[in-house]
C-alpha positions as semicolon CSV with decimal commas, in nm:
position;residue;x (nm);y (nm);z (nm)
1;M;4,099;11,137;12,995
2;S;3,859;11,162;12,739
3;P;3,510;11,007;12,791
4;I;3,535;10,821;12,448
5;R;3,680;10,506;12,371
6;T;3,723;10,430;12,020
7;P;3,809;10,058;11,987
8;T;3,957;9,973;11,638
9;A;3,731;9,816;11,411
10;A;3,781;9,451;11,382
11;P;3,926;9,321;11,028
12;A;3,707;9,237;10,768
13;P;3,671;8,795;10,765
14;A;3,916;8,703;10,500
15;T;3,661;8,449;10,333
16;A;3,332;8,632;10,383
17;P;3,065;8,469;10,181
18;A;2,994;8,586;9,823
19;T;2,659;8,674;9,895
20;A;2,748;8,908;10,171
21;A;2,926;9,160;9,975
22;W;2,582;9,346;9,882
23;R;2,522;9,387;10,239
24;T;2,818;9,574;10,352
25;H;2,899;9,792;10,048
26;D;2,653;10,082;10,180
27;E;2,722;10,070;10,538
28;L;2,911;10,344;10,662
29;R;3,012;10,309;11,048
30;P;3,211;10,576;11,189
31;R;3,328;10,388;11,503
32;S;3,198;10,219;11,804
33;H;3,233;10,487;12,095
34;T;3,197;10,446;12,437
35;A;2,975;10,754;12,518
36;A;3,062;10,771;12,905
37;R;3,263;10,592;13,151
38;D;3,009;10,577;13,413
39;P;2,740;10,287;13,299
40;R;2,454;10,451;13,518
41;T;2,432;10,705;13,236
42;R;2,343;10,468;12,967
43;S;1,968;10,673;13,072
44;A;2,170;11,024;13,025
45;V;2,284;10,878;12,645
46;W;1,922;10,770;12,576
47;S;1,749;11,105;12,703
48;A;2,006;11,307;12,453
49;W;1,891;11,127;12,197
50;T;1,519;11,152;12,305
51;E;1,455;11,450;12,460
52;P;1,459;11,781;12,205
53;D;1,644;12,002;12,441
54;K;1,932;11,778;12,502
55;L;1,958;11,662;12,124
56;A;1,987;12,042;12,023
57;Q;2,322;12,043;12,248
58;W;2,506;11,807;12,055
59;F;2,338;11,690;11,743
60;L;2,554;11,887;11,518
61;P;2,937;11,960;11,520
62;A;2,999;12,322;11,694
63;P;3,002;12,575;11,609
64;T;2,689;12,437;11,367
65;I;2,339;12,514;11,603
66;A;2,103;12,242;11,584
67;R;1,723;12,317;11,638
68;I;1,507;12,021;11,702
69;D;1,145;12,071;11,510
70;R;1,011;11,760;11,632
71;L;1,116;11,455;11,803
72;E;0,892;11,182;11,855
73;A;1,112;10,853;11,938
74;R;0,846;10,623;11,879
75;P;0,778;10,376;11,557
76;G;0,631;10,618;11,294
77;G;0,738;10,931;11,493
78;A;0,907;11,235;11,352
79;L;1,265;11,347;11,353
80;V;1,278;11,720;11,202
81;T;1,578;11,925;11,271
82;S;1,717;12,304;11,120
83;M;2,090;12,407;11,157
84;S;2,191;12,735;11,166
85;D;2,588;12,879;11,154
86;D;2,479;13,205;11,350
87;G;2,185;13,121;11,582
88;A;1,974;13,347;11,372
89;E;1,877;13,221;11,051
90;F;1,815;12,828;11,042
91;Q;1,799;12,614;10,720
92;P;1,635;12,272;10,702
93;H;1,864;11,977;10,810
94;M;1,668;11,657;10,823
95;D;1,296;11,538;10,794
96;A;1,300;11,207;10,914
97;C;1,081;10,929;11,072
98;F;1,162;10,669;11,327
99;L;1,097;10,315;11,195
100;L;1,205;10,175;11,610
101;A;1,260;10,312;11,894
102;E;1,327;10,050;12,212
103;P;1,417;10,237;12,509
104;E;1,787;10,244;12,606
105;E;1,840;9,982;12,336
106;R;1,819;10,106;11,972
107;L;1,684;10,369;11,770
108;V;1,673;10,318;11,396
109;F;1,537;10,657;11,155
110;T;1,542;10,717;10,801
111;N;1,517;11,020;10,591
112;A;1,407;10,806;10,293
113;I;1,081;10,844;10,428
114;S;0,987;11,212;10,581
115;S;0,763;11,313;10,925
116;S;0,468;11,303;10,683
117;W;0,529;10,918;10,593
118;R;0,572;11,005;10,217
119;P;0,894;10,873;10,018
120;T;1,146;11,127;9,981
121;D;1,492;11,190;9,804
122;P;1,673;11,398;10,062
123;D;1,959;11,611;9,991
124;P;2,268;11,522;10,030
125;V;2,193;11,137;10,073
126;P;1,935;10,935;10,178
127;L;2,048;10,699;10,478
128;T;1,902;10,475;10,743
129;A;2,045;10,510;11,062
130;E;2,062;10,253;11,355
131;I;2,192;10,365;11,673
132;T;2,255;10,125;11,976
133;F;2,311;10,163;12,334
134;A;2,503;9,841;12,524
135;E;2,663;9,803;12,872
136;H;3,014;9,831;12,842
137;P;3,295;9,790;13,125
138;D;3,394;10,126;13,045
139;G;3,033;10,310;13,037
140;T;2,795;10,322;12,774
141;E;2,886;10,160;12,462
142;Y;2,705;10,377;12,164
143;T;2,708;10,260;11,815
144;V;2,658;10,448;11,479
145;L;2,552;10,223;11,179
146;L;2,434;10,406;10,876
147;R;2,305;10,241;10,565
148;H;2,280;10,388;10,215
149;G;2,107;10,314;9,896
150;N;2,406;10,238;9,699
151;P;2,816;10,274;9,709
152;T;2,750;10,654;9,540
153;A;2,567;10,755;9,825
154;R;2,814;10,595;10,058
155;A;3,076;10,781;9,898
156;R;2,914;11,123;9,892
157;H;2,838;11,091;10,276
158;E;3,205;11,021;10,344
159;Q;3,321;11,281;10,128
160;L;3,123;11,569;10,287
161;G;3,271;11,438;10,623
162;F;3,046;11,249;10,813
163;V;3,285;11,083;11,002
164;E;3,455;11,319;11,122
165;G;3,138;11,536;11,211
166;W;3,018;11,251;11,406
167;G;3,309;11,212;11,618
168;S;3,297;11,554;11,698
169;A;2,949;11,537;11,777
170;T;2,989;11,239;11,992
171;A;3,236;11,384;12,195
172;Q;2,960;11,635;12,256
173;L;2,726;11,374;12,329
174;A;2,974;11,230;12,613
175;R;3,027;11,562;12,762
176;L;2,647;11,601;12,793
177;A;2,590;11,278;12,925
178;E;2,854;11,300;13,174
179;G;2,717;11,625;13,276
180;A;2,998;11,839;13,172
181;G;2,815;12,048;12,902
182;T;2,864;12,047;12,554
183;R;3,039;12,319;12,352
């Protein structure tokens, strides 16, 4: 049995307030995942996000290799990563800044501000990611919510395969958190 539990998304309310539309058009929520069946692994899921050697093992879908250049999981801290298809030549992947870090509860980061606290216009899309970790009867519930500045950026990110790629990366995270390796 897979360590990932993917519940179906709840349907949108039939009568949402008109003012709520601007709040949801830019959000991209691939799915809510149970990243590990053992509730004791919540700390393992957290450390997989906050320890560079662990983050590198799962952060990008295989066979792409992640290199974590800077990881400072604290407000104002850096998240800088590179990626490679062959493990020899790396190219920049993300230069981001943590906005919030609540141990074993929530991480929020954005690539709209660089690790040097400068406004950026990152390629391919600017985003803010909110990662939450919660108890679940089946283990650790791990939720990713991405916010984009506009519908075009959201659509571009979807077109690039974010949802599918994040599903693969989350499966790698689950294997790591449960001690089964990643790739």
